[in-house]
C-alpha atoms as an extended CHARMM CRD file, in Angstrom:
* protein
*
        94  EXT
         1         1  MET       CA             -3.7950000000       39.0060000000       -8.6110000000  PROA      1               0.0000000000
         2         2  PRO       CA             -2.7320000000       36.2590000000       -6.1920000000  PROA      2               0.0000000000
         3         3  GLU       CA             -0.9120000000       33.2030000000       -7.4580000000  PROA      3               0.0000000000
         4         4  GLY       CA             -2.9460000000       30.9600000000       -5.2120000000  PROA      4               0.0000000000
         5         5  VAL       CA             -4.6920000000       30.3990000000       -1.9150000000  PROA      5               0.0000000000
         6         6  ILE       CA             -3.9590000000       28.3610000000        1.1630000000  PROA      6               0.0000000000
         7         7  LEU       CA             -7.2740000000       27.3600000000        2.6890000000  PROA      7               0.0000000000
         8         8  PHE       CA             -7.1110000000       26.0370000000        6.2310000000  PROA      8               0.0000000000
         9         9  ASP       CA             -9.8590000000       24.6200000000        8.3940000000  PROA      9               0.0000000000
        10        10  ILE       CA             -9.1810000000       24.3460000000       12.1040000000  PROA      10              0.0000000000
        11        11  GLY       CA            -11.2000000000       21.5420000000       13.6460000000  PROA      11              0.0000000000
        12        12  GLY       CA            -11.4180000000       19.9510000000       17.0520000000  PROA      12              0.0000000000
        13        13  GLY       CA             -9.3050000000       16.8920000000       16.3140000000  PROA      13              0.0000000000
        14        14  SER       CA             -7.4380000000       17.9080000000       13.1730000000  PROA      14              0.0000000000
        15        15  SER       CA             -6.7890000000       20.7840000000       10.8030000000  PROA      15              0.0000000000
        16        16  GLU       CA             -6.8540000000       20.6350000000        7.0270000000  PROA      16              0.0000000000
        17        17  CYS       CA             -4.6770000000       22.6500000000        4.6470000000  PROA      17              0.0000000000
        18        18  VAL       CA             -5.4230000000       22.9560000000        0.9280000000  PROA      18              0.0000000000
        19        19  LEU       CA             -3.1420000000       24.7190000000       -1.5410000000  PROA      19              0.0000000000
        20        20  LEU       CA             -5.1700000000       26.0640000000       -4.4540000000  PROA      20              0.0000000000
        21        21  GLY       CA             -3.6720000000       27.4490000000       -7.6450000000  PROA      21              0.0000000000
        22        22  ARG       CA             -5.2230000000       29.9570000000       -9.9800000000  PROA      22              0.0000000000
        23        23  PRO       CA             -8.3940000000       28.5770000000      -11.5580000000  PROA      23              0.0000000000
        24        24  LEU       CA             -8.4860000000       28.0390000000      -15.3010000000  PROA      24              0.0000000000
        25        25  PRO       CA            -10.7570000000       30.3620000000      -17.3010000000  PROA      25              0.0000000000
        26        26  THR       CA            -14.2550000000       29.0840000000      -18.0180000000  PROA      26              0.0000000000
        27        27  ASN       CA            -16.9540000000       29.9360000000      -20.5520000000  PROA      27              0.0000000000
        28        28  GLY       CA            -19.5680000000       30.2130000000      -17.8380000000  PROA      28              0.0000000000
        29        29  GLY       CA            -20.2150000000       29.3680000000      -14.2500000000  PROA      29              0.0000000000
        30        30  PRO       CA            -17.7350000000       29.5020000000      -11.4140000000  PROA      30              0.0000000000
        31        31  PRO       CA            -14.1660000000       28.4680000000      -12.1620000000  PROA      31              0.0000000000
        32        32  ALA       CA            -13.0360000000       25.0880000000      -10.8910000000  PROA      32              0.0000000000
        33        33  PRO       CA            -10.1880000000       25.4070000000       -8.3870000000  PROA      33              0.0000000000
        34        34  GLU       CA             -6.8350000000       23.8410000000       -9.1380000000  PROA      34              0.0000000000
        35        35  ILE       CA             -6.0510000000       21.7440000000       -6.0490000000  PROA      35              0.0000000000
        36        36  ARG       CA             -2.2570000000       21.5470000000       -5.8770000000  PROA      36              0.0000000000
        37        37  ALA       CA             -1.9490000000       19.8940000000       -2.4740000000  PROA      37              0.0000000000
        38        38  TRP       CA             -4.0130000000       18.8120000000        0.5070000000  PROA      38              0.0000000000
        39        39  ALA       CA             -3.0730000000       17.5780000000        3.9620000000  PROA      39              0.0000000000
        40        40  SER       CA             -4.8440000000       16.6920000000        7.1790000000  PROA      40              0.0000000000
        41        41  LEU       CA             -2.7350000000       17.7680000000       10.1340000000  PROA      41              0.0000000000
        42        42  PRO       CA             -3.2020000000       15.8120000000       13.3910000000  PROA      42              0.0000000000
        43        43  VAL       CA             -3.6370000000       18.9760000000       15.4400000000  PROA      43              0.0000000000
        44        44  GLY       CA             -6.9100000000       20.6350000000       16.3450000000  PROA      44              0.0000000000
        45        45  VAL       CA             -8.2300000000       22.8420000000       19.1000000000  PROA      45              0.0000000000
        46        46  VAL       CA             -9.2970000000       19.9510000000       21.3420000000  PROA      46              0.0000000000
        47        47  THR       CA             -6.3160000000       17.6710000000       20.6910000000  PROA      47              0.0000000000
        48        48  LEU       CA             -3.8540000000       20.4880000000       21.3580000000  PROA      48              0.0000000000
        49        49  ALA       CA             -5.6750000000       21.6090000000       24.5010000000  PROA      49              0.0000000000
        50        50  GLU       CA             -5.6990000000       18.0640000000       25.8720000000  PROA      50              0.0000000000
        51        51  ARG       CA             -2.0140000000       17.4450000000       25.1240000000  PROA      51              0.0000000000
        52        52  MET       CA             -0.8210000000       20.8060000000       26.4040000000  PROA      52              0.0000000000
        53        53  ALA       CA             -3.0100000000       21.1390000000       29.5290000000  PROA      53              0.0000000000
        54        54  ALA       CA             -0.5370000000       19.2460000000       31.6850000000  PROA      54              0.0000000000
        55        55  SER       CA              2.4000000000       21.5140000000       30.8300000000  PROA      55              0.0000000000
        56        56  PRO       CA              1.4260000000       25.0950000000       29.9470000000  PROA      56              0.0000000000
        57        57  SER       CA              4.2510000000       27.2500000000       28.6250000000  PROA      57              0.0000000000
        58        58  THR       CA              4.9030000000       30.9700000000       28.7900000000  PROA      58              0.0000000000
        59        59  ALA       CA              7.9470000000       30.8570000000       26.4690000000  PROA      59              0.0000000000
        60        60  PRO       CA              7.7780000000       32.9850000000       23.2820000000  PROA      60              0.0000000000
        61        61  CYS       CA              7.5280000000       29.8120000000       21.1980000000  PROA      61              0.0000000000
        62        62  SER       CA              5.4580000000       27.5120000000       23.3010000000  PROA      62              0.0000000000
        63        63  ARG       CA              5.5110000000       23.7890000000       22.6890000000  PROA      63              0.0000000000
        64        64  ARG       CA              2.0400000000       24.0900000000       21.1280000000  PROA      64              0.0000000000
        65        65  ASP       CA              3.1220000000       26.8050000000       18.6880000000  PROA      65              0.0000000000
        66        66  CYS       CA              6.2490000000       24.8870000000       17.7170000000  PROA      66              0.0000000000
        67        67  GLU       CA              4.2860000000       21.6640000000       17.1610000000  PROA      67              0.0000000000
        68        68  VAL       CA              1.7650000000       23.3580000000       14.8600000000  PROA      68              0.0000000000
        69        69  GLY       CA              4.5740000000       25.2490000000       13.1180000000  PROA      69              0.0000000000
        70        70  ASP       CA              6.4080000000       21.9850000000       12.4120000000  PROA      70              0.0000000000
        71        71  PHE       CA              3.3740000000       20.5390000000       10.5990000000  PROA      71              0.0000000000
        72        72  VAL       CA              2.7820000000       23.7230000000        8.6030000000  PROA      72              0.0000000000
        73        73  ASP       CA              6.4790000000       24.0190000000        7.6880000000  PROA      73              0.0000000000
        74        74  ARG       CA              6.4720000000       20.4250000000        6.3750000000  PROA      74              0.0000000000
        75        75  PHE       CA              3.3640000000       21.1410000000        4.2830000000  PROA      75              0.0000000000
        76        76  ALA       CA              4.9490000000       24.3120000000        2.8350000000  PROA      76              0.0000000000
        77        77  ALA       CA              8.2640000000       22.5740000000        2.1120000000  PROA      77              0.0000000000
        78        78  LEU       CA              6.5220000000       19.7510000000        0.2510000000  PROA      78              0.0000000000
        79        79  HSD       CA              4.2090000000       21.9990000000       -1.7290000000  PROA      79              0.0000000000
        80        80  GLY       CA              5.9370000000       25.1480000000       -2.8990000000  PROA      80              0.0000000000
        81        81  ASP       CA              7.2450000000       26.8810000000        0.2320000000  PROA      81              0.0000000000
        82        82  ARG       CA              5.2270000000       30.0860000000        0.3580000000  PROA      82              0.0000000000
        83        83  PRO       CA              4.7260000000       31.2160000000       -3.2320000000  PROA      83              0.0000000000
        84        84  ALA       CA              4.6400000000       34.9790000000       -3.7090000000  PROA      84              0.0000000000
        85        85  GLY       CA              1.2490000000       36.6320000000       -3.8010000000  PROA      85              0.0000000000
        86        86  ILE       CA             -0.6770000000       33.9270000000       -1.9910000000  PROA      86              0.0000000000
        87        87  HSD       CA             -3.8190000000       34.5610000000        0.0340000000  PROA      87              0.0000000000
        88        88  LEU       CA             -4.6590000000       32.8090000000        3.2970000000  PROA      88              0.0000000000
        89        89  LEU       CA             -8.2610000000       31.8570000000        3.9780000000  PROA      89              0.0000000000
        90        90  GLY       CA             -9.1120000000       30.2710000000        7.3150000000  PROA      90              0.0000000000
        91        91  THR       CA            -12.2760000000       28.7330000000        8.6160000000  PROA      91              0.0000000000
        92        92  SER       CA            -13.3680000000       26.8580000000       11.7100000000  PROA      92              0.0000000000
        93        93  GLY       CA            -16.4950000000       25.7880000000       13.5490000000  PROA      93              0.0000000000
        94        94  THR       CA            -18.3230000000       27.8000000000       16.1400000000  PROA      94              0.0000000000
């Protein structure tokens, strides 16, 4: 059984990350999630495309990838740095 979930929603102007722990047992109904951390990252599909359009990169770690990675690394460092047995669940618009 996983120790938690990182839920991420990729939007146009920003992306949200939520670290959920294991829910507590209930006597009925769906379990309430334990929200351990939440952050809104100032990177989304549109904002990245606009900022990176002027200088596309073909390097293995493009500027875009490194920028997103920096935000995600900060979130992980502040909130448990990749606990073992965690699931990733991503969502986005159309």
